[in-house]
C-alpha positions as CSV (number, residue, x, y, z in Angstrom):
1,M,-17.1,32.4,8.0
2,N,-17.1,32.8,11.8
3,V,-14.5,30.5,13.4
4,R,-15.5,31.1,17.0
5,V,-16.4,27.8,18.7
6,P,-19.6,28.3,20.8
7,A,-19.8,27.0,24.3
8,L,-21.9,24.0,25.1
9,S,-24.7,23.9,27.7
10,P,-24.7,21.0,30.2
11,A,-27.5,19.2,28.2
12,S,-25.5,19.7,25.0
13,R,-22.4,18.3,26.7
14,R,-24.3,15.2,27.7
15,S,-25.6,14.8,24.2
16,R,-22.1,15.3,22.8
17,T,-20.7,12.6,25.2
18,R,-23.4,10.2,23.9
19,E,-22.4,11.0,20.3
20,V,-18.7,10.3,21.0
21,F,-19.4,6.9,22.6
22,S,-21.8,6.1,19.8
23,L,-19.1,6.9,17.3
24,L,-16.5,4.8,19.1
25,G,-19.0,1.9,19.4
26,R,-19.8,2.0,15.6
27,R,-16.1,2.1,14.7
28,A,-15.4,-0.8,17.0
29,L,-18.3,-2.8,15.4
30,M,-16.8,-2.1,12.0
31,G,-13.1,-2.5,13.0
32,V,-13.3,-5.9,14.6
33,P,-14.7,-7.8,11.6
34,A,-12.6,-5.8,9.2
35,T,-9.5,-6.7,11.1
36,A,-10.5,-10.4,11.1
37,G,-11.1,-10.2,7.4
38,I,-7.7,-8.6,6.7
39,T,-6.0,-11.4,8.7
40,A,-7.8,-14.0,6.7
41,A,-6.5,-12.3,3.5
42,V,-3.0,-12.4,5.0
43,F,-3.3,-16.2,5.5
44,W,-4.5,-16.6,2.0
45,L,-1.8,-14.5,0.4
46,A,0.9,-16.2,2.5
47,S,-0.3,-19.6,1.3
48,L,0.2,-18.4,-2.3
49,A,3.7,-17.1,-1.7
50,P,6.5,-18.9,-3.6
51,F,8.5,-19.4,-0.4
52,N,8.9,-22.8,1.2
53,P,8.0,-22.2,4.9
54,L,9.5,-25.5,6.0
55,A,12.8,-24.7,4.3
56,Q,12.8,-21.2,6.0
57,Y,12.0,-22.9,9.3
58,L,14.7,-25.5,9.1
59,G,17.4,-23.3,7.5
60,T,20.5,-25.3,6.5
61,Q,19.1,-28.4,8.2
62,Y,16.5,-28.7,5.4
63,E,18.9,-30.2,2.9
64,H,20.0,-32.8,5.4
65,A,16.4,-33.9,6.3
66,T,14.9,-36.9,4.5
67,P,11.6,-36.5,2.6
68,A,9.9,-38.5,5.3
69,Q,11.3,-36.2,8.0
70,R,10.2,-33.2,6.1
71,E,6.7,-34.5,5.6
72,A,6.4,-35.5,9.3
73,L,7.5,-32.0,10.4
74,A,5.2,-30.3,7.9
75,E,2.3,-32.3,9.2
76,Q,3.3,-31.5,12.8
77,L,3.4,-27.8,12.1
78,G,0.2,-27.9,10.2
79,L,1.8,-26.6,6.9
80,N,-0.2,-29.2,4.9
81,D,-3.5,-27.8,6.0
82,A,-5.6,-25.4,3.9
83,W,-5.0,-21.7,4.7
84,Y,-8.6,-21.3,6.0
85,A,-8.1,-24.2,8.4
86,I,-4.9,-22.6,9.7
87,W,-6.6,-19.2,10.0
88,G,-9.6,-20.7,11.8
89,R,-7.4,-22.4,14.4
90,W,-5.5,-19.1,14.8
91,I,-8.7,-17.1,15.3
92,G,-9.9,-19.6,17.9
93,S,-6.6,-19.4,19.8
94,V,-6.6,-15.6,19.7
95,V,-10.1,-15.5,21.2
96,R,-8.8,-17.7,24.0
97,G,-5.9,-15.2,24.6
98,D,-3.2,-17.4,22.9
99,W,-1.5,-15.7,19.9
100,G,0.4,-18.8,19.0
101,T,4.1,-19.5,18.7
102,S,6.4,-17.9,16.1
103,R,8.3,-20.6,14.2
104,V,10.9,-18.0,13.1
105,F,11.9,-16.8,16.5
106,G,10.9,-19.9,18.5
107,Q,9.0,-17.7,21.0
108,P,5.4,-17.0,21.8
109,V,4.1,-14.4,19.5
110,A,3.1,-12.3,22.5
111,Q,6.7,-12.2,23.6
112,V,8.0,-11.2,20.2
113,L,5.5,-8.3,20.1
114,T,6.3,-7.3,23.7
115,E,10.0,-7.1,22.9
116,R,9.7,-5.3,19.6
117,L,6.6,-3.1,19.8
118,P,8.1,-0.6,22.2
119,Y,10.9,0.2,19.7
120,T,8.4,0.8,16.9
121,A,6.1,2.8,19.2
122,L,9.1,5.0,20.3
123,L,10.1,5.6,16.7
124,V,6.6,6.4,15.5
125,G,5.8,8.6,18.5
126,L,9.0,10.7,18.2
127,G,8.8,10.9,14.4
128,L,5.3,12.1,14.6
129,L,6.0,14.7,17.3
130,V,9.0,16.1,15.3
131,A,6.9,16.1,12.1
132,I,4.1,18.0,13.8
133,A,6.4,20.6,15.2
134,L,8.2,21.2,11.9
135,S,4.9,21.2,10.0
136,V,3.4,23.9,12.2
137,L,6.5,26.1,11.8
138,L,6.6,25.6,8.0
139,A,2.8,26.0,7.6
140,V,2.7,29.2,9.7
141,G,5.5,30.7,7.8
142,A,4.0,29.8,4.4
143,A,0.4,30.8,5.2
144,R,1.2,34.2,6.7
145,R,2.7,35.3,3.4
146,P,1.3,33.2,0.5
147,G,3.3,33.6,-2.7
148,S,6.3,35.0,-0.8
149,L,9.8,33.5,-0.9
150,I,9.2,31.7,2.4
151,D,6.0,30.2,1.0
152,A,7.8,29.1,-2.2
153,V,10.7,27.6,-0.2
154,A,8.4,25.7,2.2
155,L,6.3,24.3,-0.6
156,G,9.4,23.4,-2.6
157,L,10.8,21.5,0.3
158,V,7.7,19.5,1.1
159,H,7.1,18.6,-2.6
160,L,10.8,17.5,-2.8
161,A,10.3,15.3,0.3
162,Q,7.1,14.0,-1.2
163,A,8.9,12.9,-4.3
164,I,11.6,10.9,-2.5
165,P,10.8,7.4,-1.3
166,P,11.5,6.8,2.4
167,F,14.2,4.1,1.7
168,V,16.0,6.5,-0.7
169,L,15.8,9.3,1.9
170,G,17.2,6.9,4.5
171,L,20.1,5.9,2.3
172,V,20.9,9.5,1.6
173,A,20.8,10.3,5.3
174,I,23.2,7.4,6.0
175,A,25.6,8.7,3.3
176,V,25.6,12.3,4.5
177,F,25.2,12.0,8.3
178,A,26.4,8.5,9.2
179,I,29.4,8.3,6.9
180,G,30.1,12.1,6.8
181,L,29.4,13.0,10.5
182,G,29.7,9.7,12.2
183,L,26.2,9.3,13.5
184,P,25.0,5.7,14.1
185,A,23.5,4.2,11.0
186,G,21.7,1.3,12.4
187,G,20.4,-0.7,15.3
188,A,19.6,0.6,18.8
189,S,23.1,0.2,20.3
190,S,26.7,-0.2,19.3
191,G,28.9,-3.2,19.6
192,G,26.1,-5.6,20.6
193,L,25.8,-3.9,24.0
194,D,22.5,-3.4,25.8
195,P,20.8,-0.2,24.8
196,T,21.3,2.8,27.1
197,I,19.3,6.0,27.2
198,G,22.1,8.1,25.7
199,G,22.9,5.5,23.1
200,L,19.3,5.0,22.2
201,A,18.8,8.7,21.8
202,L,21.9,8.9,19.5
203,H,20.7,5.9,17.4
204,L,17.3,7.5,17.0
205,V,18.5,10.7,15.4
206,L,18.6,9.5,11.8
207,P,15.5,7.2,11.8
208,V,13.4,9.8,13.6
209,G,14.6,12.5,11.3
210,V,13.9,10.5,8.1
211,L,10.5,9.4,9.3
212,A,9.6,13.0,10.2
213,V,10.6,14.3,6.8
214,T,8.5,11.6,5.1
215,L,5.5,12.8,7.1
216,L,6.0,16.5,6.4
217,P,4.3,16.8,2.9
218,W,0.7,16.0,3.8
219,L,1.0,17.6,7.2
220,V,2.3,20.9,5.9
221,L,0.0,21.1,2.9
222,N,-3.1,20.3,4.9
223,L,-2.3,22.7,7.7
224,R,-1.3,25.5,5.3
225,A,-4.6,25.1,3.5
226,S,-6.5,25.3,6.8
227,M,-4.6,28.3,8.0
228,L,-5.2,30.2,4.7
229,E,-8.9,29.6,5.2
230,A,-8.8,30.7,8.8
231,L,-6.8,33.8,8.0
232,E,-9.6,35.0,5.7
233,S,-12.4,34.5,8.3
234,D,-14.4,37.4,9.8
235,A,-13.1,36.6,13.3
236,V,-9.5,37.2,12.2
237,L,-10.4,40.4,10.3
238,A,-12.2,41.6,13.4
239,A,-9.3,40.7,15.7
240,R,-6.9,42.6,13.5
241,G,-9.4,45.5,13.4
242,R,-9.3,45.7,17.2
243,G,-5.5,46.1,17.0
244,L,-4.5,42.7,18.2
245,G,-0.9,41.7,17.4
246,E,-0.2,39.2,14.7
247,F,1.2,36.6,17.1
248,T,-1.9,36.9,19.3
249,V,-4.2,36.6,16.3
250,L,-2.3,33.4,15.2
251,R,-2.4,31.9,18.6
252,T,-6.0,32.6,19.6
253,H,-7.9,32.8,16.3
254,V,-6.0,31.0,13.6
255,L,-4.2,27.9,15.0
256,P,-7.0,26.6,17.2
257,V,-9.3,26.5,14.1
258,A,-6.7,25.3,11.6
259,L,-5.7,22.5,13.9
260,L,-9.2,21.0,14.1
261,P,-9.1,19.4,10.5
262,F,-5.4,18.7,11.1
263,I,-6.5,16.2,13.8
264,T,-8.7,14.3,11.4
265,V,-5.9,14.3,8.8
266,L,-3.6,12.7,11.3
267,G,-6.1,9.9,12.0
268,S,-6.8,9.2,8.4
269,R,-3.1,8.9,7.5
270,L,-2.0,6.6,10.2
271,G,-1.7,3.8,7.7
272,E,0.9,5.7,5.8
273,L,2.7,6.5,9.1
274,V,2.9,2.9,10.0
275,T,4.1,1.9,6.5
276,G,6.7,4.7,6.5
277,A,7.9,3.6,10.0
278,L,8.4,0.0,8.8
279,L,10.4,1.1,5.8
280,V,12.6,3.4,7.9
281,E,13.1,0.5,10.4
282,A,14.2,-1.8,7.6
283,V,16.7,0.8,6.3
284,F,18.2,1.6,9.7
285,S,18.0,-2.0,11.1
286,W,15.9,-0.7,13.9
287,P,14.8,-3.6,16.2
288,G,11.1,-3.0,15.8
289,L,8.3,-4.9,14.0
290,A,9.7,-4.4,10.5
291,S,12.3,-7.2,10.6
292,A,9.8,-9.4,12.4
293,T,7.2,-8.7,9.6
294,V,9.7,-9.5,6.8
295,S,11.0,-12.7,8.5
296,S,7.4,-13.9,9.2
297,A,6.4,-13.2,5.6
298,T,9.3,-15.0,3.9
299,A,9.0,-18.0,6.3
300,G,5.3,-18.3,6.1
301,D,5.1,-17.8,9.9
302,F,1.3,-17.4,9.9
303,P,0.8,-16.6,13.6
304,L,3.4,-13.8,13.8
305,L,2.5,-12.3,10.4
306,A,-1.2,-12.3,11.3
307,A,-0.6,-10.8,14.7
308,V,1.5,-7.9,13.3
309,T,-1.2,-7.3,10.7
310,A,-4.0,-7.4,13.2
311,L,-2.1,-5.0,15.5
312,T,-1.4,-2.6,12.7
313,C,-5.0,-2.6,11.6
314,A,-6.3,-2.1,15.1
315,A,-3.9,0.8,15.6
316,V,-5.1,2.4,12.3
317,F,-8.8,1.9,13.1
318,A,-8.4,3.1,16.7
319,G,-6.4,6.2,15.7
320,S,-9.0,7.2,13.1
321,A,-11.8,6.7,15.5
322,L,-10.1,8.7,18.3
323,A,-9.2,11.5,15.9
324,D,-12.9,11.8,14.8
325,A,-13.9,11.6,18.5
326,C,-11.6,14.5,19.3
327,Y,-13.0,16.5,16.4
328,L,-16.5,16.0,17.9
329,V,-15.4,17.1,21.3
330,L,-13.4,20.1,20.2
331,D,-15.8,21.5,17.7
332,P,-19.4,21.7,18.8
333,R,-20.5,22.8,15.3
334,V,-19.9,19.3,14.0
335,S,-22.9,17.0,14.6
336,D,-21.4,13.7,13.3
337,V,-18.3,12.4,11.6
């Protein structure tokens, strides 16, 4: 196969632009109702949970409240309503720009998200960057000499990482690096102080490292397979025949082609990335959305739980759509995705 990407004429570029916007429009039309449906499922499942949301809301005061007081408060909070009535009110409020108030945190949901989302975004962004850098190094080393010791070691490491659950990997990292080397094992700062740039960077070492390792298996395996296919192409054989160096061949003929399907893989696995990040946050007590998600789920905090779910779904849908749009832009041979 010839892996050279042909240039586009001005008319073709305009047509490709229309295809990209058409793709994004179709994904938005599918993503909005899908996200709404998923939030409805969240409200339904939360209503079936064995937890008493009123007891979670009142804490120790629940035992001291009279049955009449409990009933009055439950009525005031809308806990006696059917789940679909609660969901309908929430959807109406969201359309008006009001995400509701979190009963667990006693704050507007928008404020809870504003305070915690940057921490989750920082962890996910850095973890993904580190994972991509490591996966490129491992995949290049493995694909250049398939069947060699380097290939066997790289594949062995990624399969080992694939077999270990993120929370187990996090506990191992705490035992080795936190207890053994003294690295911070939790939170974003020490001693209850406000986070500083240096302290934040130090506290990020373990969670970012663990998250990156959990992402390596599917990144390395997909990139290695793409590189092996590109290395056998006519363009690479011709480049080597012209006497080009191996580094030049990799940089100009192999990686640009191998990274194209890699982009789509990133978009399709965003759900796993978010799930892995939440597990890592829970293990390392990172002040992101994980603790808010757990608290809202156990307390039946419908507005916060639905908002976190909707935000996660929107991120996954948007990431997948943008990845496919990038694939359309970067590879003119693809007519639609």
